[in-house]
Residue frames relative to the residue before (quaternion, step in Angstrom):
aa qw qx qy qz dx dy dz
M 1.0000 0.0000 0.0000 0.0000 0.00 0.00 0.00
R 0.1354 -0.7994 0.5842 0.0374 3.60 -0.74 1.11
L 0.1121 -0.8217 0.5573 0.0423 3.57 -0.39 1.21
D 0.5127 0.6235 -0.4323 0.4017 3.60 1.18 -0.32
L 0.3827 -0.7669 0.4771 0.1945 3.60 -0.81 1.01
T 0.4183 0.7326 -0.4588 0.2789 3.59 1.26 -0.18
G 0.6141 0.5474 -0.4179 0.3855 3.55 -0.91 0.97
R 0.6076 -0.5416 0.4432 0.3756 3.51 -1.39 -0.21
W 0.0817 -0.7851 0.6140 0.0033 3.52 -1.07 0.86
D 0.2361 -0.7121 0.6400 0.1659 3.57 -1.14 0.73
G 0.0196 0.8335 -0.5507 0.0414 3.57 -0.83 0.91
T 0.1642 -0.7353 0.6450 0.1279 3.49 -1.41 0.12
Y 0.0643 -0.7680 0.6304 0.0925 3.55 -1.05 0.70
R 0.1907 -0.7732 0.6016 0.0624 3.51 -1.21 0.76
Y 0.4182 -0.6876 0.5389 0.2489 3.53 -1.19 0.63
S 0.5249 -0.5900 0.5042 0.3495 3.57 -1.18 0.61
D 0.8422 0.1340 -0.1231 0.5075 3.57 -1.11 0.69
Q 0.5079 -0.6897 0.3978 0.3287 3.60 1.16 0.59
L 0.2299 0.8110 -0.5024 0.1923 3.58 1.01 0.87
G 0.7833 0.1325 -0.0840 0.6016 3.59 1.26 -0.22
P 0.6720 -0.5120 0.3484 0.4060 3.54 -1.27 0.13
E 0.5022 -0.5619 0.5420 0.3721 3.55 -1.28 0.40
T 0.1068 -0.8427 0.5276 -0.0043 3.57 -0.62 1.12
P 0.2975 -0.7440 0.5678 0.1887 3.60 -0.75 1.01
F 0.0092 0.7854 -0.6183 -0.0271 3.56 -1.20 0.43
V 0.2661 -0.7120 0.6241 0.1811 3.51 -1.36 0.29
A 0.0869 -0.7911 0.6047 0.0301 3.56 -0.91 0.95
V 0.1065 -0.7387 0.6615 0.0735 3.54 -1.12 0.77
L 0.0642 -0.8383 0.5402 -0.0360 3.55 -0.47 1.27
S 0.0998 -0.7507 0.6490 0.0728 3.52 -1.30 0.51
E 0.1188 -0.8131 0.5690 0.0335 3.57 -0.61 1.15
S 0.0099 0.7611 -0.6481 0.0252 3.54 -1.10 0.83
G 0.7971 -0.0030 -0.0497 0.6018 3.55 -0.40 1.21
A 0.7719 -0.3006 0.2419 0.5052 3.57 -0.86 -0.92
R 0.6500 0.5130 -0.3110 0.4664 3.60 1.27 -0.10
F 0.0206 -0.7808 0.6232 0.0402 3.52 -1.23 0.51
S 0.0842 -0.7647 0.6367 0.0527 3.53 -1.26 0.44
G 0.1429 0.8043 -0.5702 0.0871 3.52 -1.26 0.17
E 0.4554 -0.6496 0.5391 0.2830 3.47 -1.36 -0.39
I 0.1672 -0.7437 0.6397 0.0989 3.52 -1.21 0.69
I 0.1113 -0.7503 0.6494 0.0547 3.52 -1.10 0.84
E 0.1061 0.7932 -0.5898 0.1082 3.58 -0.85 1.00
P 0.6038 -0.5385 0.4163 0.4149 3.59 -1.21 0.31
D 0.4505 -0.6423 0.5506 0.2852 3.56 -1.09 0.76
E 0.4205 -0.7377 0.4729 0.2352 3.60 -0.75 1.02
F 0.7418 0.4315 -0.2121 0.4674 3.58 1.20 -0.46
R 0.7823 0.1805 -0.0905 0.5893 3.60 1.23 -0.44
P 0.5114 -0.6507 0.4534 0.3308 3.65 -1.10 0.49
Q 0.5195 0.5726 -0.4569 0.4400 3.56 0.42 1.28
V 0.5015 -0.6223 0.4850 0.3550 3.59 -1.25 -0.06
I 0.2020 -0.7367 0.6295 0.1422 3.50 -1.33 0.38
R 0.2755 -0.7704 0.5604 0.1286 3.56 -1.10 0.75
A 0.0592 -0.7797 0.6231 0.0203 3.51 -1.21 0.64
S 0.3583 -0.6859 0.5872 0.2372 3.54 -1.23 0.57
I 0.1085 -0.7809 0.6074 0.0976 3.55 -1.15 0.55
E 0.0744 -0.7455 0.6619 0.0251 3.51 -1.24 0.72
G 0.1630 0.8213 -0.5310 0.1303 3.56 -0.79 0.95
I 0.3319 -0.6978 0.5920 0.2289 3.49 -1.42 -0.10
R 0.1413 -0.7481 0.6400 0.1038 3.52 -1.29 0.53
A 0.0316 -0.7618 0.6471 -0.0059 3.55 -0.91 0.99
G 0.7939 -0.1023 0.0260 0.5989 3.57 -0.16 1.27
H 0.7951 -0.2389 0.2088 0.5168 3.55 -0.62 -1.14
T 0.5604 0.5901 -0.3938 0.4273 3.61 1.27 -0.01
V 0.0755 -0.7969 0.5992 -0.0163 3.55 -0.84 1.10
E 0.0543 0.7797 -0.6217 0.0512 3.58 -0.89 0.96
F 0.1321 0.7947 -0.5846 0.0962 3.56 -0.95 0.87
T 0.3087 -0.7097 0.6029 0.1939 3.50 -1.38 0.35
K 0.2183 -0.7606 0.6029 0.1015 3.54 -0.94 1.00
T 0.0544 -0.7910 0.6093 -0.0114 3.57 -0.78 1.10
Y 0.3483 -0.7599 0.5149 0.1899 3.56 -0.53 1.21
R 0.2400 -0.7255 0.6267 0.1530 3.53 -1.22 0.66
G 0.8009 0.0948 -0.1142 0.5802 3.56 -0.48 1.18
G 0.5435 0.6535 -0.4326 0.3006 3.54 -1.24 -0.34
G 0.4783 -0.7096 0.4164 0.3071 3.57 1.24 -0.12
E 0.8146 -0.3152 0.2097 0.4394 3.50 -1.39 -0.18
A 0.6099 0.5763 -0.3521 0.4146 3.61 1.04 -0.69
Y 0.7602 0.3303 -0.1759 0.5311 3.59 1.20 -0.50
A 0.3787 0.7833 -0.4345 0.2329 3.60 1.23 0.31
T 0.7132 0.4536 -0.2582 0.4679 3.62 1.06 -0.64
P 0.4484 -0.6869 0.4985 0.2805 3.63 -0.84 0.93
V 0.3054 -0.7376 0.5801 0.1619 3.56 -1.23 0.62
D 0.2518 -0.7720 0.5681 0.1338 3.60 -0.86 0.97
Y 0.1255 -0.7864 0.6043 0.0244 3.55 -0.96 1.00
S 0.0088 -0.7640 0.6452 0.0035 3.55 -1.15 0.71
G 0.1393 0.8208 -0.5392 0.1269 3.57 -0.72 1.02
R 0.3967 -0.6863 0.5643 0.2306 3.47 -1.43 -0.07
L 0.3386 -0.7244 0.5727 0.1804 3.54 -0.90 1.02
S 0.4790 -0.6814 0.4739 0.2859 3.58 -0.87 0.96
S 0.6596 -0.5374 0.3555 0.3870 3.57 -1.20 0.45
D 0.6943 0.4401 -0.2845 0.4933 3.61 1.15 -0.52
G 0.4883 -0.7104 0.3994 0.3120 3.60 1.29 0.05
R 0.5862 0.6188 -0.3520 0.3867 3.60 1.23 0.26
T 0.7822 0.2447 -0.1280 0.5584 3.62 1.20 -0.31
I 0.0927 -0.7431 0.6584 0.0749 3.54 -1.16 0.72
T 0.0035 0.7816 -0.6236 0.0152 3.59 -0.86 0.95
G 0.2495 0.7759 -0.5546 0.1679 3.54 -1.12 0.64
Y 0.5183 -0.6166 0.4900 0.3333 3.52 -1.20 -0.60
W 0.2321 -0.7429 0.6112 0.1441 3.54 -1.34 0.37
L 0.1454 -0.7845 0.6009 0.0484 3.54 -1.22 0.56
L 0.0563 0.7726 -0.6263 0.0880 3.55 -0.92 1.03
V 0.8056 -0.2452 0.1142 0.5271 3.57 -0.34 1.29
E 0.8280 -0.1519 0.1319 0.5234 3.64 -0.35 -1.20
L 0.6398 0.4899 -0.3309 0.4911 3.59 1.26 0.13
A 0.0204 0.7836 -0.6206 0.0199 3.55 -1.19 0.55
G 0.1029 0.7966 -0.5932 0.0546 3.53 -1.27 0.21
T 0.5318 -0.6094 0.4872 0.3294 3.52 -1.33 -0.32
F 0.0977 -0.7820 0.6098 0.0842 3.55 -1.29 0.26
E 0.0826 -0.7562 0.6452 0.0718 3.50 -1.35 0.36
M 0.0717 -0.7758 0.6265 0.0222 3.56 -1.04 0.85
R 0.0970 -0.7829 0.6129 0.0450 3.57 -1.02 0.86
R 0.4530 -0.6853 0.5099 0.2551 3.52 -0.99 0.93
E 0.5100 -0.6425 0.4877 0.2988 3.54 -1.05 0.86
E 0.3761 -0.7356 0.5213 0.2138 3.57 -0.99 0.86
A 0.8282 0.1104 -0.0086 0.5494 3.56 0.81 -1.00
E 0.4747 -0.6626 0.5051 0.2838 3.52 -1.19 0.53
E 0.5289 0.6694 -0.3898 0.3467 3.60 1.27 -0.06
T 0.5177 0.6365 -0.4237 0.3839 3.60 1.24 -0.05
P 0.6244 -0.5236 0.3881 0.4305 3.65 -1.17 0.38
E 0.6606 -0.4774 0.3807 0.4367 3.55 -1.23 0.37
L 0.5134 -0.6980 0.4103 0.2843 3.56 -0.77 1.04
A 0.6360 0.5218 -0.3441 0.4525 3.58 0.93 -0.79
E 0.6366 0.5217 -0.3309 0.4616 3.59 1.01 -0.77
A 0.6424 0.5239 -0.3261 0.4544 3.59 0.98 -0.79
V 0.6553 0.4932 -0.3115 0.4799 3.60 0.97 -0.83
E 0.6455 0.5159 -0.3282 0.4577 3.59 0.95 -0.82
R 0.6262 0.5187 -0.3455 0.4685 3.62 1.00 -0.69
K 0.6494 0.5073 -0.3151 0.4707 3.58 0.98 -0.86
A 0.6520 0.5251 -0.3119 0.4493 3.59 0.99 -0.85
S 0.6871 0.4972 -0.2950 0.4402 3.58 0.95 -0.82
T 0.6695 0.4851 -0.3127 0.4675 3.61 1.21 -0.28
R 0.5164 0.6553 -0.4169 0.3607 3.60 1.25 -0.04
């Protein structure tokens, strides 16, 4: 069982009441002690490109909490997003919810199994260009 969050994760977040699109993302995390940080790459909802965000969080056992802060993207991405989730017993999945001012929703992240997959940033950029 691997509880350390360090590594690459594929994720999706969804809006409550389908107020926005289901959005894929890629996270690269590094955990040290109970704290972790990293970067998220996801399609920009307003333009056919990707947007990047930094994350800072804590893990206590199977409880995971972090804040995502977008870098760039303008006013639409100015407010940080708070996430709260639960790491599965096998350490391969995190599920939970997110909250942003008047918006909320759910998310799921899965740890990559093999390094043989295409570069994750390239995969997100391909998804962004098809929106």
